[in-house]
N, C-alpha and C positions, 0 to 999 in steps of 0.2 A: 504494500500500500504506500509506504514511504517513497519507493522508487516511482510509483505512479504519479504522485504529486510533484516530485522533482522533474519528471519527464514532461508533465503538462505545464509547469510553471514558466519555463522559458518561452514556450509557444504563446501562452496567454500574454506575457509581458511584451513579446515581439509584436503581437497583433495590436495591443494598445499603443505601443510606441509608433508603429506604422500609421495608425489613425491620427495621432497627435502631429506627426511630422507632415502628413498630407494636409491636414487642416491648417497648420501654420503656413505651409507653402501656398495654399489657395488664398488665404487672407492676405499674404504679402503680394501675391500676383495681382489681386484685385485692387489693391491700394493705388497704384499708379494710374490704372484705367479710370477709377472714380475721381481721382484728383484732376485728371486731364479734362473730364467732362465738366467739372465745376469752374475751371479757369477759362477766361475769355481772352482771345488774342487782342493785342493793343489796337488793332485796326477796327475792332468792334466795340471798344471801350470808349464811351462818350467823354469821360474825363480826359483820356489820353488825346482826344481829338480837339480839345479846346483851343490850342494854339495853331491849328491848321490854317487860319486866316493869314498867317505869315509865310506860308510856303510859296516859293517861287524865286525868280531872279529879279534883283532890285538894283536900281541906281540910287545911291545915297548921297545927299548933300547936307552940309552942316556949316554953321558960321565959321569963318576964319579958314575955310578949306577951299582953295581954288580948285575948280573942276569938280569931279564927283568921285566918290568911292563906289565900290561894288559889293554886293552881298548875294549869296545864294543860300536859301533856306530849304532844307530837304529833310526827309525822314530816313532813319536807318534802324537796324536791328528789328526787323519785322514791324516797322512803324511804331516802335516803342520809344525811340529817341529822336527828338527834333534837333537838328544841327544847323547853326548859322555859320557859314564860312565867309569871312569878310576880308576885304582888302581895302584898308583905309588910305592907300596911296603912300608914296614915299617909303615903300618897303615895310610898312606896318601892317601885319596880318594877324588874324586870330580866329578863334572858334568860340561860339557860345553853344552850350549843349543843355537841353532841358528835357526832363522826363517826369511823368506822373508815376508814382509808386502806389500800386494797388495794395501793398503791404501796410503802409502807414497813411494811405489816403491823402498824400501830400505831393506837391510839386517840388522838384529839386533842380538846381542848375549849377553849371560850372563855366567860368570864363577862363580862357587861356590865350595868351598872345606870344608872338615870337620875340618879345623882349623879356620873357621870363616871369610875367605876372600871371598868377593863378588866383581865382576867387571862387569860393564855394558858397552857393546861395540857396536859400529856401524861399518858396514863393506861393502865391495864390493866383489863380487864373479864373476869370469869369468871361462872360460873352464879350469877345473882342478886346480884352485888356488883361495884361499880366503885370505883376509886380513881384520882384525878387529882392531880397536883402541878405546881406551877410558881411561879416567882419573881414578885414585884412590888416596888414601892417603898413603904415606909412613909411616914407623915406627915413624919418627920424626914429622909427621903431614903435611909435604910438599906434594904438588901435584906431582904425578908420572904419566907419560903417558905410557900406555901399548899397545903393538902391537903384535897381534897373527897372525901367518901365517900358513895356511894349504895348502900344495901343493902335487898334485899327481905326483909321479916320474915315476911310471910304474903301470901296472894293479894291482899289489899286493904290491906296495910300496907307502907310503905316508910319508911326513915329516911335523912335526909341530914344529914351533919355537915360543918362547915368549921372546920379548925384552922389556926393560924398559928404559925410558928417564926421567931425572930430569931437563932437560933444554928445555922442550917443543918440543922435537923432533929434536933438533940440533944434538945430539949424542945419540947413543943407546948402551945398554949393554945387551948381550945375557944372559938370565936367564935360558932358557931351549931350547934344541933342541932334539927332539925325532924322532927316525927312526921307523916307523910303518911297520911291515911285516904282511901281511894277514895270519891268521891261516887257515889251510885247504883250500888252493887256488883252 
């Protein structure tokens, strides 16, 4: 009788172990499929599409700049990232990148230029208008608050402004205000 129990014991344990392993594998295999069903691509996410008014090729003019600068605003990474590639003339170039995070339900941005400046920004976007703010260091090492605004003025007109504050947003100084006119409307 003792030999009978010993002989059946491992088979019973093996059967239970097999059921547990198969059940665990099926639950893990189902997880990615159900997660994919719940997530929407950026192209279908209305929050990610809020800055699409800015897409296109633009001629940019601003005070104290003879001639015009150029800007191309496009989408990248399966339409999850809006990228402005601009050429301000006289060799000054840069990129502005903006994206909506479905994780924290917020807009984030980053400015980078070929003179080594990098600014990380947080923002809010509403119908035809965006505002991003974030700190950086000034030439003297003091903290400077940056505020970038992008506003749709008409179907083929956009304005971008960049202001800086050295007193934590109490007062602002205009650093740049560009008028964007769509090329080939």
